[in-house]
C-alpha positions as CSV (number, residue, x, y, z in Angstrom):
1,M,184.1,173.0,94.4
2,I,181.3,175.3,95.7
3,P,178.5,173.2,94.0
4,A,179.9,170.1,95.8
5,I,179.7,171.8,99.1
6,I,176.2,173.1,98.4
7,A,175.1,169.6,97.3
8,Q,176.5,168.1,100.5
9,A,174.7,170.7,102.6
10,V,171.5,170.0,100.8
11,V,171.8,166.2,101.3
12,K,172.5,166.7,105.0
13,L,169.5,169.0,105.3
14,V,167.2,166.6,103.5
15,A,168.5,163.6,105.5
16,K,167.9,165.5,108.8
17,Q,164.5,166.8,107.7
18,F,163.2,163.3,106.7
19,K,165.1,161.4,109.5
20,L,166.8,159.2,106.9
21,D,169.4,158.1,109.4
22,K,166.7,156.5,111.5
23,I,165.0,154.9,108.5
24,L,168.3,153.4,107.4
25,S,169.0,152.2,110.9
26,Y,165.6,150.5,111.1
27,V,166.1,148.9,107.7
28,E,169.7,147.7,108.0
29,D,170.1,146.9,111.7
30,P,168.5,143.8,113.3
31,N,165.3,144.7,115.3
32,D,162.8,142.8,117.4
33,A,160.8,141.6,114.3
34,D,164.0,140.0,112.9
35,Q,164.6,138.2,116.2
36,R,161.0,136.9,116.3
37,I,161.2,135.7,112.8
38,D,164.5,133.9,113.5
39,E,162.9,132.2,116.6
40,L,159.9,131.2,114.5
41,E,162.0,129.7,111.8
42,L,163.9,127.6,114.5
43,D,160.6,126.5,116.0
44,V,159.2,125.5,112.6
45,F,162.4,123.5,111.8
46,T,162.2,121.7,115.2
47,L,158.5,121.0,114.8
48,K,159.0,119.6,111.2
49,K,161.7,117.3,112.5
50,N,159.4,116.1,115.3
51,V,156.5,115.4,112.9
52,Q,158.8,113.5,110.6
53,E,160.0,111.3,113.5
54,L,156.4,110.7,114.6
55,D,155.4,109.8,111.1
56,K,158.1,107.2,111.0
57,I,157.0,105.5,114.2
58,A,153.2,105.8,113.7
59,H,151.2,102.7,113.0
60,E,148.8,102.3,110.2
61,P,145.2,103.5,110.9
62,R,142.9,100.8,112.1
63,E,139.5,100.2,110.5
64,F,136.5,98.9,112.4
65,I,133.1,97.5,111.4
66,V,130.4,99.7,112.7
67,C,127.0,98.4,113.9
68,N,124.1,99.7,111.8
69,N,121.8,99.9,114.8
70,C,123.8,101.5,117.6
71,K,126.7,103.0,115.4
72,K,129.3,101.5,117.8
73,K,132.5,99.9,116.6
74,V,132.0,96.1,116.7
75,K,135.2,94.6,115.6
76,E,138.3,95.3,113.5
77,K,138.2,94.6,109.8
78,N,140.4,91.8,108.5
79,K,143.4,93.0,106.7
80,K,143.9,91.7,103.2
């Protein structure tokens, strides 16, 4: 009985000394970093969805013939 009481007292003293309650609170409870990560995950999901939609409606890239002298695009290449 007495060793159990002593052990509890030692645990309380060590926890108080090293502020373990604050460390546990920081680890287990949501904080600002958790909120920012959640918001970033939502943003990334939304952006991925937008990129996929844009990929669906995007046209194929166009290729042009370039003038050797002035390096300007002259006309579009014929598609085969």
